[in-house]
C-alpha positions in Angstrom: 0.0 0.0 0.0 2.8 2.4 0.8 4.4 1.8 -2.6 1.0 2.4 -4.3 0.5 5.6 -2.3 4.0 6.8 -3.3 3.3 5.9 -6.9 0.0 7.8 -6.9 1.7 10.8 -5.3 4.4 10.8 -8.0 1.8 10.4 -10.7 -0.2 13.3 -9.4 2.9 15.5 -9.3 3.7 14.5 -12.9 0.2 15.2 -14.1 0.3 18.6 -12.2 3.6 19.5 -13.7 2.7 18.4 -17.2 -0.7 20.1 -17.2 0.4 23.4 -15.6 4.0 24.0 -16.5 5.3 25.5 -19.7 8.8 26.6 -20.8 8.8 30.1 -22.3 11.6 31.1 -24.7 12.3 34.6 -25.9 15.1 36.7 -27.4 17.1 39.0 -25.2 20.5 40.7 -26.0 21.0 38.4 -29.0 20.5 35.3 -26.8 17.6 32.9 -26.4 16.5 33.1 -22.8 14.1 30.7 -21.1 11.8 30.5 -18.1 9.5 28.1 -16.4 5.9 29.3 -16.3 3.4 27.6 -13.9 -0.1 28.9 -14.0 -2.3 28.2 -11.0 -5.6 26.4 -11.9 -8.3 28.7 -13.1 -5.9 31.7 -13.0 -4.8 34.1 -15.7 -2.2 36.9 -15.7 -4.6 39.3 -14.0 -4.1 37.6 -10.6 -1.0 37.5 -8.4 2.1 36.4 -10.4 5.5 35.7 -8.8 8.7 36.4 -10.7 11.2 34.0 -9.1 15.0 34.5 -9.5 17.3 31.6 -8.6 20.7 31.7 -6.7 24.3 31.8 -7.8 25.0 30.2 -11.2 22.3 27.6 -10.7 19.0 27.1 -12.5 15.3 27.1 -12.2 15.0 23.3 -12.3 16.5 22.9 -8.9 14.3 21.2 -6.3 14.0 24.4 -4.3 12.5 26.3 -7.1 10.3 23.5 -8.5 8.8 23.1 -5.0 8.2 26.8 -4.6 6.4 27.0 -8.0 4.3 23.9 -7.3 3.3 25.1 -3.9 2.5 28.6 -5.0 0.2 27.2 -7.7 -1.6 25.0 -5.1 -2.2 28.2 -3.3 -3.7 29.9 -6.4 -0.6 31.9 -7.3 1.0 31.6 -10.7 4.8 32.1 -11.2 7.5 32.6 -13.7 11.0 31.3 -12.9 13.7 32.4 -15.5 17.0 30.8 -16.0 19.5 33.7 -15.9 21.4 33.4 -19.1 25.0 34.0 -17.7 25.7 35.0 -21.3 24.9 31.5 -22.5 22.4 30.8 -25.3 19.3 29.0 -24.0 21.0 28.0 -20.8 19.8 25.0 -18.7 21.3 23.3 -15.7 24.2 24.4 -13.5 26.9 26.8 -14.8 29.2 25.2 -17.3 32.6 26.1 -16.0 34.3 24.9 -19.2 32.9 27.9 -20.9 34.4 31.4 -20.6 32.7 33.2 -17.7 31.7 36.6 -19.0 28.6 37.3 -17.0 28.2 39.9 -14.3 26.3 40.2 -11.0 24.4 43.2 -12.4 23.2 41.3 -15.5 20.5 39.7 -13.5 18.8 43.0 -12.9 18.5 43.5 -16.6 17.0 40.1 -17.1 14.6 40.6 -14.2 13.4 43.8 -15.9 13.0 41.9 -19.2 10.8 39.2 -17.7 8.8 41.8 -15.8 8.1 43.5 -19.0 7.2 40.1 -20.5 4.6 39.6 -17.8 3.2 43.0 -18.2 2.8 42.3 -22.0 0.8 39.3 -21.0 -1.5 41.4 -18.9 0.0 41.1 -15.5 -0.9 43.9 -13.1 0.0 42.3 -9.7 3.6 41.0 -9.8 5.5 39.8 -6.7 9.3 39.8 -7.1 10.9 36.8 -5.4 14.5 35.8 -5.2 16.7 33.2 -3.4 20.2 33.6 -2.2 22.2 35.7 -4.7 19.0 36.0 -6.6 17.5 37.5 -3.5 20.1 40.2 -3.5 19.6 40.8 -7.2 15.9 41.0 -6.7 16.3 43.4 -3.8 18.7 45.5 -5.9 16.2 45.7 -8.8 13.3 46.5 -6.5 15.1 49.5 -4.7 16.2 51.0 -8.0 12.9 50.6 -10.0 9.4 51.8 -9.4 6.7 50.1 -11.4 3.0 50.1 -10.5 2.6 46.4 -11.3 5.1 45.5 -8.6 3.1 44.8 -5.5 5.5 43.2 -3.0 8.9 41.6 -2.7 9.8 38.3 -1.1 13.5 37.5 -0.4 14.4 34.0 0.5 17.8 33.7 2.4 19.1 36.7 0.4 22.8 37.1 0.1 24.8 39.1 2.6 28.2 40.6 1.7 31.3 42.1 3.2 34.2 43.1 1.1 37.0 41.9 3.4 35.2 38.7 4.2 34.5 38.0 0.5 38.2 38.3 -0.3 39.1 36.2 2.7 36.7 33.4 1.6 38.2 33.5 -1.9 41.7 33.1 -0.4 40.6 30.1 1.6 38.6 28.4 -1.2 41.3 28.8 -3.9 44.5 29.4 -2.0 45.1 32.5 -4.1 45.2 36.2 -3.3 42.1 37.7 -5.0 43.5 41.2 -4.6 46.2 40.5 -7.2 43.7 39.2 -9.7 41.3 42.1 -8.9 44.0 44.7 -9.5 44.9 43.2 -12.9 41.2 42.9 -13.9 40.4 46.5 -12.8 43.4 47.8 -14.8 42.1 46.0 -17.9 38.6 47.4 -17.4 40.1 50.9 -17.0 42.0 50.5 -20.3 38.7 49.5 -22.0 39.7 45.9 -22.2 37.1 44.4 -19.9 36.3 41.6 -22.4 39.9 40.3 -22.1 39.8 36.6 -20.9 42.1 35.8 -18.0 43.3 32.2 -18.1 43.4 29.8 -15.2 41.2 32.1 -13.0 38.7 31.0 -10.3 35.3 32.7 -10.2 32.5 31.9 -7.7 32.1 28.1 -8.0 34.2 27.7 -11.1 37.8 26.6 -10.5 40.6 27.2 -13.1 38.5 28.6 -15.9 38.6 31.6 -18.3 37.1 34.8 -16.8 36.6 38.1 -18.5 38.2 41.0 -16.6 34.9 42.8 -16.2 33.2 39.7 -14.8 35.8 39.3 -12.1 35.5 42.9 -11.2 31.8 42.7 -11.0 31.8 39.9 -8.5 34.7 40.9 -6.3 34.8 44.7 -6.3 33.9 46.7 -3.2 30.2 47.1 -3.8 28.0 47.6 -0.7 24.8 46.9 -2.7 25.7 43.3 -2.8 24.7 43.2 0.8 20.9 42.8 0.9 20.3 44.3 4.4 22.1 47.4 3.2 19.8 47.7 0.2 16.7 47.2 2.2 17.2 50.4 4.2 16.0 52.0 0.9 13.1 49.5 0.2 10.0 51.2 -1.1 7.9 48.1 -1.7 6.5 45.9 1.1 9.2 43.4 1.5 9.4 40.1 3.4 12.8 38.5 4.2 12.7 34.8 5.2 15.7 32.7 6.4 16.0 29.2 7.9 17.4 29.1 11.4 19.8 26.4 10.3 21.1 28.3 7.3 24.9 28.4 7.4 25.3 30.2 4.1 23.8 33.5 5.2 24.4 32.9 8.9 24.8 36.6 9.6 21.5 37.6 7.9 19.4 37.7 11.0 21.9 39.9 12.8 22.3 42.3 9.9 18.5 42.6 9.5 18.4 44.3 12.9 20.0 47.3 11.4 17.2 47.7 8.8 15.0 50.4 10.2 12.3 50.4 7.5 8.6 49.9 8.3 8.0 48.3 4.9 10.4 45.4 5.6 9.4 42.3 7.6 11.7 39.5 8.8 10.7 36.0 9.5 12.3 32.6 10.0 11.6 28.9 9.2 12.6 26.8 12.2 15.4 24.3 11.4 15.4 25.0 7.6 18.8 25.3 5.9 19.6 27.5 2.9 17.6 25.4 0.4 14.2 24.8 2.2 13.8 21.3 1.0 11.0 18.8 1.8 8.4 20.1 4.3 10.4 23.3 4.9 9.3 24.4 1.5 5.7 24.2 2.7 6.5 26.5 5.6 8.4 28.9 3.4 5.6 29.1 0.8 2.9 29.4 3.6 4.6 32.4 5.0 5.1 33.9 1.6 1.5 33.4 0.5 0.2 34.9 3.8 2.4 38.0 3.1 1.3 38.2 -0.5 -2.4 38.0 0.4 -2.3 40.5 3.2 
């Protein structure tokens, strides 16, 4: 009986996914970009629609994002989850470290804007921006620097924190190389107008010993306070909910940093015992809190 129940559950999930999910492909900056659209039953674009941005160099097919979209739909909320292109045509799956890494942290904000306009063209009038991890920071960054009447609220899931000295220290520990030397070289190239120059045998984010454009390295490792989400949220002008798991060791300083955010539009909540990825039943708690906030 247990096996039958499990089979029925998987079958139901497959039917739901097949019936409700659709991959959308469009052209942006001479690239094909794609996104996973999940429409809630009996809903069109005139209802609440979530625009969900994934974390660092990952993709919308990860379990975290599949679960969020599925659970949102079960609560009557449609969603669109793009794959950030990372300057790769029709990108799917995790980052391909064998390719030259020419993308920038700031590129995501342009793509968030593109998909927001796509939703507006479909008739969306009530968009909730949502992002996870680095995508949470990029979503927050977009939200504080753009005002659009269709944006109703912002939900940030374990959004990235940042500190310049700590970032360089972590790089040194991870790759046993001094990032300041690489950064100085990359900044000099950018200043000379040679930001597209590929630096061989360079480490970037989760890619070891790859080719990295000078401008990409500068983007991710320069001294940029806006890469710290709590710093951004001091300027938030949309109702914003920040959620983190109490067992999250990726943004372990987020709760402490949020104490400095004196902005009545910003709320902070936790999911007990959840780690950075909100898997299994933690996703239910996460989405429950998100839906409650969205429907307030």
